[in-house]
C-alpha positions, -999 to 999 in steps of 0.1 A, spaced: -177 -169 609 -209 -178 622 -241 -161 610 -266 -151 636 -303 -140 625 -317 -115 649 -356 -108 648 -366 -76 668 -386 -48 661 -369 -27 687 -338 -3 668 -321 1 699 -323 -37 712 -310 -45 676 -282 -20 681 -273 -32 712 -272 -69 701 -252 -64 666 -223 -45 684 -224 -74 712 -220 -99 685 -200 -84 659 -173 -75 685 -175 -115 694 -168 -120 657 -203 -130 642 -221 -121 612 -256 -104 621 -283 -104 599 -313 -84 615 -354 -84 609 -378 -62 622 -408 -82 620 -415 -120 621 -424 -123 582 -391 -106 571 -374 -126 599 -391 -160 582 -379 -148 549 -341 -141 558 -342 -173 578 -351 -193 549 -330 -176 524 -298 -169 542 -297 -199 565 -282 -188 596 -264 -206 621 -282 -193 647 -317 -175 653 -326 -152 682 -361 -140 683 -381 -113 699 -416 -130 714 -434 -96 709 -430 -87 673 -455 -75 649 -468 -98 619 -458 -133 630 -451 -131 668 -421 -153 683 -440 -183 691 -453 -183 657 -419 -178 640 -406 -205 658 -433 -231 644 -427 -218 610 -389 -225 611 -393 -259 628 -417 -272 598 -387 -258 574 -362 -287 564 -335 -263 554 -330 -253 591 -333 -284 607 -311 -286 636 -300 -245 636 -310 -236 673 -335 -211 679 -335 -185 710 -363 -166 722 -350 -133 739 -377 -113 756 -389 -89 783 -422 -106 783 -423 -141 778 -433 -177 790 -401 -199 791 -421 -233 790 -441 -222 759 -410 -212 742 -397 -243 744 -429 -263 738 -433 -244 700 -396 -255 695 -369 -229 710 -338 -241 724 -330 -216 747 -346 -187 766 -331 -155 776 -351 -127 797 -342 -90 792 -324 -71 797 -296 -94 787 -261 -91 806 -236 -76 780 -207 -97 792 -222 -129 791 -241 -127 760 -215 -134 735 -204 -166 759 -241 -176 761 -246 -174 721 -211 -197 718 -227 -223 738 -260 -227 718 -239 -227 688 -219 -256 702 -250 -277 710 -265 -266 744 -301 -271 746 -329 -265 771 -352 -292 778 -389 -289 787 -404 -313 811 -426 -341 789 -456 -336 811 -455 -296 801 -452 -300 761 -488 -310 750 -506 -285 772 -483 -254 761 -487 -264 725 -525 -269 731 -528 -234 745 -505 -217 718 -524 -236 690 -557 -221 704 -539 -183 704 -529 -190 670 -563 -196 657 -574 -167 675 -546 -147 655 -555 -163 624 -591 -157 627 -583 -122 635 -562 -114 603 -590 -132 580 -615 -106 592 -593 -77 588 -583 -93 551 -622 -99 545 -627 -61 554 -599 -47 535 -608 -68 503 -643 -53 505 -629 -17 507 -606 -26 478 -636 -37 457 -654 -4 465 -627 17 456 -621 -5 424 -659 3 416 -654 39 422 -621 41 401 -641 27 372 -670 52 377 -649 78 380 -629 72 348 -666 71 330 -678 105 343 -644 123 340 -644 107 303 -679 122 295 -676 153 311 -644 162 294 -658 149 263 -687 171 261 -672 204 260 -644 192 240 -668 189 207 -677 227 203 -639 235 213 -627 213 183 -654 227 161 -648 264 166 -611 259 165 -613 240 132 -639 269 118 -612 296 128 -584 277 115 -598 272 81 -610 311 83 -647 303 77 -653 331 104 -633 355 87 -596 362 77 -564 358 98 -533 373 102 -503 358 103 -499 359 137 -534 347 146 -531 318 120 -497 305 141 -517 309 171 -548 288 163 -524 262 147 -508 257 180 -540 257 196 -552 232 172 -525 210 180 -530 212 216 -564 203 212 -560 171 193 -535 160 219 -561 169 245 -589 149 226 -564 120 220 -561 119 259 -602 119 262 -601 91 238 -576 70 257 -595 75 290 -625 63 276 -609 35 262 -596 28 297 -632 28 309 -640 0 281 -611 -24 295 -620 -21 329 -659 -26 324 -650 -52 299 -674 -34 273 -650 -21 247 -668 -20 218 -661 -21 182 -675 -10 146 -668 -35 119 -660 -29 82 -638 -36 54 -609 -20 56 -570 -24 42 -545 -30 69 -515 -15 49 -535 17 43 -542 19 79 -508 15 86 -498 41 67 -523 64 79 -515 60 114 -477 66 101 -483 100 86 -501 111 121 -471 105 136 -440 112 114 -437 149 128 -430 130 163 -399 113 146 -389 144 128 -389 166 162 -370 140 182 -346 138 153 -354 98 150 -347 81 115 -377 60 106 -372 29 83 -402 12 65 -405 -25 53 -441 -25 36 -453 -50 9 -472 -43 -19 -507 -36 -13 -538 -41 -7 -541 -60 27 -579 -65 28 -594 -72 62 -628 -71 82 -629 -51 117 -625 -18 130 -598 1 108 -601 33 133 -597 15 168 -567 -3 151 -552 29 136 -551 43 170 -538 11 186 -506 15 158 -501 51 167 -496 40 204 -470 18 193 -454 46 171 -456 72 196 -440 50 222 -413 44 196 -410 79 191 -408 89 226 -382 61 243 -357 63 207 -331 90 213 -319 113 194 -300 102 165 -316 68 167 -337 49 147 -372 30 147 -382 4 122 -416 -6 108 -425 -38 91 -459 -53 79 -459 -93 73 -486 -117 61 -487 -143 86 -500 -181 73 -522 -181 104 -548 -158 89 -533 -125 106 -515 -92 97 -485 -86 120 -471 -49 126 -434 -46 140 -427 -16 156 -389 -18 168 -364 9 182 -328 16 192 -340 29 224 -331 16 261 -357 -17 260 -379 -30 285 -363 -52 313 -374 -86 319 -392 -79 349 -411 -50 335 -425 -69 302 -456 -83 315 -463 -50 335 -462 -23 308 -493 -37 294 -512 -30 326 -534 2 325 -512 36 340 -482 16 345 -453 35 340 -413 22 340 -409 57 355 -441 70 370 -425 99 389 -435 133 381 -400 145 370 -397 114 346 -383 121 313 -411 110 294 -445 121 290 -479 104 288 -503 87 314 -492 49 307 -524 38 291 -510 34 254 -498 -2 255 -529 -14 276 -551 3 249 -532 -14 220 -532 -49 233 -571 -49 243 -578 -35 210 -557 -63 191 -573 -88 213 -607 -74 201 -597 -80 165 -588 -116 170 -550 -108 173 -528 -100 206 -494 -73 211 -462 -89 226 -427 -72 235 -396 -89 227 -364 -66 246 -335 -67 235 -350 -69 199 -330 -88 174 -347 -70 144 -331 -59 113 -353 -36 93 -343 -20 58 -307 -28 67 -309 -12 103 -301 -32 134 -329 -23 161 -317 -35 196 -340 -18 217 -376 -28 220 -399 -47 196 -434 -45 199 -457 -70 176 -492 -65 170 -512 -92 154 -551 -92 141 -569 -115 120 -577 -106 87 -615 -109 98 -621 -98 135 -643 -124 150 -680 -115 161 -686 -112 198 -720 -95 208 -726 -111 241 -726 -76 256 -699 -85 283 -665 -88 258 -654 -73 226 -674 -71 197 -692 -55 167 -717 -32 164 -738 -33 135 -766 -51 119 -767 -90 127 -766 -102 91 -744 -129 78 -708 -121 78 -691 -110 46 -669 -131 21 -635 -137 39 -617 -107 24 -584 -129 28 -595 -150 -2 -583 -126 -26 -548 -129 -16 
């Protein structure tokens, strides 16, 4: 069965040609524009190409020139089929035939059969160079127009990108300002600093305190995204303990694992694990990975945490689970701000899709990185975790970068402290 590719933007014309050719025993492929037609021709290798001259994207002349430059399509007949077209130009750019619309339904299949059998129309030799020069001039004008359109679109995208970054900065600031007194007064009320509370009032305030904490975390994430977008995520370096920071992060998300009925197993070495860096930012990055595991591990599943001291002078935190994992084609994109595997409003999982981006940027600012392996082959405390495994590494002593355009420390420009790893 011969395979025919029909490149035509009009649905009615495609339908007619499809019926005529299928009834004659041909397989029909269809494309609605020139770019799609070129893609199908190069991947499907049809036995004949029917191309309308007036199609969007690349027109029929440009499609023909492009296909004639494809070695895998050498010898494949290309037939122009159009209501308004130039036979001589069509043949000059490489078409083997020219059919005028409207087509004759009775003779159309037999005409296609002749082209498949080797029939070709020829252009007088004297006409070829002139027609090619005229078509080349039209193509250059078309390309000039497209380049101008792309330049305008690119400038507009740059403006929108700058506006987006400014929006992040402004909205984060505007939200953070009123949050300060809200957090303070809720804390005072919950601690009964402003008077005693009955049981119902205390329960209500505890619920409010939890919501305020979640809202504050979201605002902090937006501030971090602003830092990522502007390349100015800042760090406050000091001495800290990596193992203690891990335990603190785990304590903050313990309720999430319990609520989701997820078993948590730990493989933690004996401490201390001294380091120099931003413990606050690192703890929040760890929390992002823990919450990610709690979110995607189904009820009754298991999540595992392991801390390792690497020979390279880094500490590594591994967070693995028995969730659905991450598809290979999504593993690079999940670290992009606001990207979510399921971004629909009815998605099963919450969040705004910035946690992994923040975790990776934080780790890199601390001399390490975050990577994902899925499916995982981790075994932690005898539990096989086959979902996704995230590995966060940081240098035992975070790098100093104070050029103002990249992550760095904020603090006195004194000489760095003694390498804390020397005690290990």
